[in-house]
C-alpha positions as a printed Julia matrix, in Angstrom:
368×3 Matrix{Float64}:
  -0.01    0.3    0.33
   1.25    3.64  -0.95
   2.29    5.7    1.86
  -0.12    7.91   2.98
   0.54   11.55   1.9
   1.59   14.26   4.86
   3.09   17.55   4.86
   7.23   17.56   5.41
   7.09   18.08   9.19
   3.79   16.67   9.93
   2.05   16.54  13.31
   0.46   13.2   14.13
  -1.51   11.97  17.38
  -1.76    8.27  18.5
  -4.59    7.27  20.61
  -3.84    4.72  22.87
  -6.96    4.77  25.92
  -6.07    1.22  27.45
  -4.27    0.23  30.62
  -0.39    0.44  31.16
   0.76   -2.84  29.78
  -1.43   -2.23  26.51
   0.17    1.1   26.09
   3.68   -0.25  26.18
   2.59   -2.71  23.24
   1.28    0.23  21.32
   5.43    1.54  21.22
   6.09   -0.63  18.18
   3.64    1.1   15.95
   4.83    4.79  17.39
   8.43    3.52  16.51
   7.62    2.46  13.16
   5.69    6.11  12.64
   9.09    7.79  13.93
  11.19    5.79  11.94
   8.86    6.95   8.64
   8.65   10.32   9.69
  11.74   11.41  11.54
  11.01   15.3   11.51
   7.12   14.87  12.71
   5.88   16.01  16.1
   4.27   12.57  17.48
   2.04   12.91  20.5
   0.39   10.07  22.24
  -3.03   10.73  23.91
  -3.73    8.08  26.77
  -5.33    8.26  30.21
  -3.55    9.93  33.07
  -2.53    6.93  34.88
  -0.6     5.13  32.01
   1.58    8.5   31.34
   4.65    7.41  33.08
   4.69    3.89  30.93
   6.23    6.28  27.75
   8.69    8.5   29.9
  11.7     9.25  28.23
  10.36    7.63  25.2
  12.33    9.56  22.33
   9.9     8.49  19.49
   7.22   10.92  21.47
   7.2    15.04  21.26
   4.67   15.11  24.04
   1.97   12.91  25.93
  -1.56   14.25  26.29
  -3.32   12.96  29.31
  -6.79   12.12  29.69
  -8.69   11.78  33.16
  -9.53    8.01  33.58
 -13.29    8.01  34.17
 -13.04   11.43  32.45
 -16.55   13.28  32.48
 -18.55   13.89  29.6
 -17.74   17.47  29.81
 -13.97   16.17  30.66
 -14.48   14.55  27.27
 -15.83   16.94  24.87
 -13.52   19.78  26.17
 -10.61   17.39  25.2
 -12.49   16.92  21.7
 -12.65   20.71  21.11
  -9.05   21.25  22.12
  -7.92   18.46  19.53
 -10.26   19.55  16.89
  -8.47   19.16  13.78
  -4.76   19.74  15.2
  -3.18   17.06  13.39
  -2.13   16.33  10.06
  -2.56   12.44  10.78
  -4.38   10.96  13.55
  -4.16    7.32  14.34
  -6.51    5.07  16.79
  -5.19    1.79  18.02
  -8.48    1.11  18.99
 -11.74   -0.11  17.79
 -13.77    1.08  20.89
 -16.22    4.29  20.2
 -14.46    6.91  22.35
 -10.73    6.57  20.77
 -12.36    6.3   17.56
 -13.91    9.32  17.9
 -10.91   11.01  19.49
  -9.14   10.46  16.39
 -12.03   11.51  13.93
 -11.9    14.81  15.82
  -8.31   15.29  16.03
  -7.02   14.42  12.65
  -7.75   15.71   9.23
  -6.33   12.45   7.85
  -7.83    9.46  10.11
  -6.79    5.56  10.2
  -7.52    3.27  12.78
  -9.13   -0.36  13.21
 -13.16   -0.95  13.21
 -15.42   -3.73  14.61
 -16.73   -6.58  12.42
 -20.62   -4.96  13.03
 -22.7    -2.23  12.36
 -20.87    0.48  13.94
 -17.58   -0.53  12.71
 -19.05   -0.19   8.97
 -20.19    3.44  10.07
 -16.87    4.46  11.31
 -14.77    2.71   8.31
 -16.87    5.54   6.29
 -15.51    8.09   8.4
 -11.72    6.8    8.76
  -9.6     7.69   5.32
  -8.23    3.84   5.91
  -9.32    1.73   8.27
  -8.86   -2.37   8.88
 -11.3    -4.72  10.54
  -9.89   -6.27  13.82
  -9.65   -9.84  13.82
  -9.43  -10.47  17.86
  -7.02  -13.39  17.6
  -3.58  -11.83  16.64
  -1.32  -10.46  19.3
  -1.89   -6.39  19.74
   1.64   -6.14  18.81
   0.73   -7.53  15.71
  -2.44   -5.99  15.09
  -0.82   -2.32  15.98
   2.02   -3.05  13.32
  -1.04   -3.73  11.06
  -1.91   -0.07  11.15
   1.93    0.65  10.18
   1.07   -1.27   6.89
  -2.2     0.58   6.68
  -0.14    3.82   6.46
   2.21    2.39   3.84
   5.12    2.45   6.18
   7.66   -0.1    7.12
   6.63   -1.93  10.24
   8.94   -1.82  13.26
   8.66   -4.53  16.07
  10.59   -3.19  18.45
   9.02   -2.02  21.93
  10.55    0.98  23.72
  10.74    0.62  27.83
  11.42    3.56  29.98
  14.73    3.72  31.51
  16.06    5.84  34.48
  19.75    5.5   36.66
  18.75    4.19  39.93
  21.05    4.56  43.08
  23.69    2.06  43.75
  21.86    1.13  47.29
  18.65    0.14  45.24
  20.29   -2.82  43.14
  21.63   -5.77  44.95
  25.46   -6.38  44.62
  25.36   -9.75  43.64
  23.04  -11.63  41.38
  19.5   -10.86  41.85
  15.88  -12.18  41.12
  12.73   -9.86  40.54
   9.45  -11.37  41.65
   6.14   -9.57  41.39
   3.51  -11.09  42.93
   0.67   -8.73  42.86
  -1.22   -8.41  39.51
  -3.72   -5.43  39.25
  -6.81   -7.66  39.52
  -7.69  -10.69  41.66
  -8.48  -13.21  39.03
  -5.17  -13.1   37.73
  -3.49  -13.65  40.9
  -1.56  -16.82  41.75
  -1.52  -18.44  45.41
   0.7   -17.07  48.32
   2.48  -20.65  48.89
   3.44  -20.66  45.01
   5.43  -17.53  45.63
   6.9   -18.35  48.72
   8.31  -21.61  47.19
   9.96  -19.67  44.49
  11.31  -17.3   46.39
  13.06  -20.04  48.14
  14.27  -21.63  45.39
  15.72  -18.74  43.67
  17.48  -18.14  47.16
  18.57  -21.49  46.84
  20.32  -21.06  43.74
  22.22  -17.97  45.05
  20.12  -14.75  44.11
  19.15  -12.21  45.89
  15.51  -11.69  45.64
  13.97   -8.48  45.0
  10.13   -7.72  45.64
   8.19   -5.2   43.89
   4.33   -3.89  43.37
   2.53   -0.89  43.27
   2.14    1.9   46.01
  -1.62    1.14  46.79
  -2.73    0.15  50.24
  -4.48   -3.2   49.27
  -1.84   -4.0   47.3
   0.67   -3.77  50.43
  -1.62   -5.7   52.37
  -1.63   -8.53  50.16
   2.3    -8.57  49.68
   2.84   -8.22  53.83
   0.39  -11.37  53.34
   2.52  -13.32  50.9
   5.83  -12.52  52.65
   5.08  -12.61  55.91
   7.86  -14.64  58.28
   9.52  -16.08  55.09
  12.92  -17.37  56.09
  14.8   -16.33  53.1
  16.01  -12.84  52.66
  14.15  -10.25  50.26
  14.41   -6.77  49.5
  10.96   -5.11  49.33
  10.68   -2.08  47.18
   6.82   -2.48  46.35
   5.56    1.36  45.91
   9.17    3.09  45.75
  10.04    3.09  42.15
   8.37    4.65  39.38
   8.24    3.08  36.0
  11.7     4.12  34.21
  13.5     3.06  37.85
  11.79   -0.44  37.55
  12.42   -0.87  33.96
  16.37   -0.36  34.91
  16.01   -2.69  37.68
  14.15   -5.51  35.11
  16.82   -5.21  32.82
  19.53   -5.87  35.23
  17.69   -9.21  37.04
  18.69  -12.81  36.09
  15.12  -13.74  36.13
  11.86  -12.26  36.94
   8.72  -13.92  37.88
   4.98  -12.18  37.63
   1.42  -12.92  36.5
  -0.39  -11.08  33.51
   0.4    -7.93  34.54
   2.11   -4.56  32.76
   5.3    -5.34  34.72
   5.65   -8.61  32.98
   5.24   -7.0   29.63
   7.92   -4.51  30.94
  10.39   -7.26  32.24
  10.16   -9.25  28.98
  10.41   -5.88  26.83
  13.74   -5.11  28.45
  15.51   -8.46  27.93
  15.35  -10.13  31.04
  14.78  -13.86  31.07
  10.79  -13.4   32.04
   8.63  -16.07  33.51
   4.89  -15.21  33.42
   2.25  -16.91  34.95
  -1.22  -16.94  32.71
  -4.53  -17.67  33.41
  -7.9   -16.96  31.79
  -6.19  -14.31  29.31
  -5.22  -15.51  25.67
  -1.67  -15.26  25.45
  -2.36  -15.26  21.57
  -3.6   -11.58  21.74
  -1.89  -10.7   25.0
   1.01  -12.6   25.77
   4.33  -10.55  26.68
   6.15   -9.46  23.67
   9.71  -10.82  23.6
  12.89   -8.29  23.17
  13.81   -9.74  19.89
  10.25   -9.7   19.03
   8.0   -12.98  18.49
   9.16  -15.48  16.09
   5.94  -17.45  16.75
   2.59  -16.58  18.07
   1.45  -17.94  21.58
  -0.19  -21.0   21.41
  -3.5   -20.61  23.04
  -3.13  -22.99  25.71
  -0.01  -25.13  26.92
   2.3   -25.69  30.08
   5.49  -23.97  29.28
   6.16  -22.11  26.39
   9.18  -20.22  25.23
   9.95  -17.31  22.65
  13.02  -15.61  22.99
  13.4   -14.5   26.41
   9.8   -15.41  27.85
   9.02  -18.13  29.58
   4.54  -18.65  29.54
   3.04  -20.78  31.94
  -0.46  -21.99  31.8
  -2.43  -24.48  33.64
  -4.48  -25.78  30.62
  -7.89  -26.9   31.69
 -10.33  -27.43  29.02
 -11.82  -23.81  29.5
  -8.7   -22.27  28.56
  -8.21  -19.36  27.87
 -11.66  -18.21  28.66
 -10.77  -14.52  28.17
 -13.38  -14.11  31.44
 -12.49  -12.17  34.8
 -11.89  -15.78  36.64
 -14.7   -18.2   37.53
 -17.02  -15.96  38.88
 -17.07  -13.28  35.83
 -16.01  -10.42  38.07
 -12.56   -8.39  38.77
 -12.29  -10.27  42.42
 -12.77  -13.41  41.47
 -10.8   -16.6   41.72
  -9.26  -18.6   39.04
  -9.18  -22.43  38.96
  -6.77  -22.45  36.4
  -4.18  -20.26  38.46
  -5.42  -21.75  42.38
  -4.41  -25.28  40.51
  -0.86  -24.05  39.1
   1.65  -26.22  40.94
   4.74  -24.31  42.2
   7.02  -27.15  40.41
   6.06  -25.9   36.96
   6.68  -22.51  37.72
   9.85  -23.27  39.2
  10.75  -26.01  36.14
  10.37  -22.79  33.99
  12.5   -20.46  36.16
  15.63  -22.89  35.9
  15.02  -23.03  32.04
  15.44  -19.37  32.02
  18.62  -19.28  34.32
  20.34  -22.33  33.04
  22.42  -24.96  35.02
  23.3   -23.57  38.2
  26.5   -23.35  39.38
  28.52  -26.07  41.6
  27.88  -25.63  44.87
  24.9   -23.39  44.98
  22.57  -26.1   46.14
  20.15  -25.09  43.3
  18.39  -27.42  40.51
  20.05  -27.99  37.11
  17.82  -26.33  34.68
  16.41  -28.18  31.69
  16.69  -27.9   28.24
  14.21  -24.97  26.85
  11.1   -25.88  24.96
């Protein structure tokens, strides 16, 4: 497809009104746009609580923050400010709100549409549009937008980074454990995390624990790590996204659930062990540092792609793509509750490789 015609120094808006990890998955598209139009002003419209994941991104000129949730009047005021301010607006979602912001903001508009009546209507308002498939990985879906623009797709995630004080990073090799997902239905069991910490300590690694700043998350982590007999360095609530990215990049291994920190770990190149439950990895699996050569399978025990090991407990219902067994955010998920610690430890040993003699660890197995 021919490259979309723009002025020599165009103003471009990328709309990504999603959660943190989802916004990170848009950075390959933004990099593709930057490579195609190096002199452009490229802005990103995101929710206010996701702005930090784009901190220091060299491909972005400005980040525009939208309140979450936004009232009708706030949305209307923002739409008025954006009206025809951009030569090109690219929506990364087929939802009504991001689509409408792109339509308001851009003199030329490109984006995805749903395979239903509303999508057929919005397609008439876009200059170029594509139909969402629902089964492609989100990065691949975003990069199809690059092809729709007529530019070369660049499958490279861009992560924030910032120098950490020497006192924060352990002097020796370390592992990072992020036990707390944003939602209960993505949560693994307490004893599993404690077994993982013991095993990693037995392999001679210092253990660094991360987490968010919220009181509920702090209480959950207090319960998970209470009275454990191995030494932990708890940094939950202490690091911003750039500092967290730097910490992850230096780790020997990372273990975490289906959450934005896991996507960040994978993107930094850290050997990443990701615990997945109801979520479909074909669409939302972590994107390895060097790209996803082969798509994730929808369900398996341990899958490896590049620097990522993805674990599931493949029950017949997986991946259901629902909010746990009770269909609500604070639900349990049987697939995660029954995921044994031995399988997570097996994946960690694969990621770490054979243990050094005298460390008392388990010899790693050949990666899948």
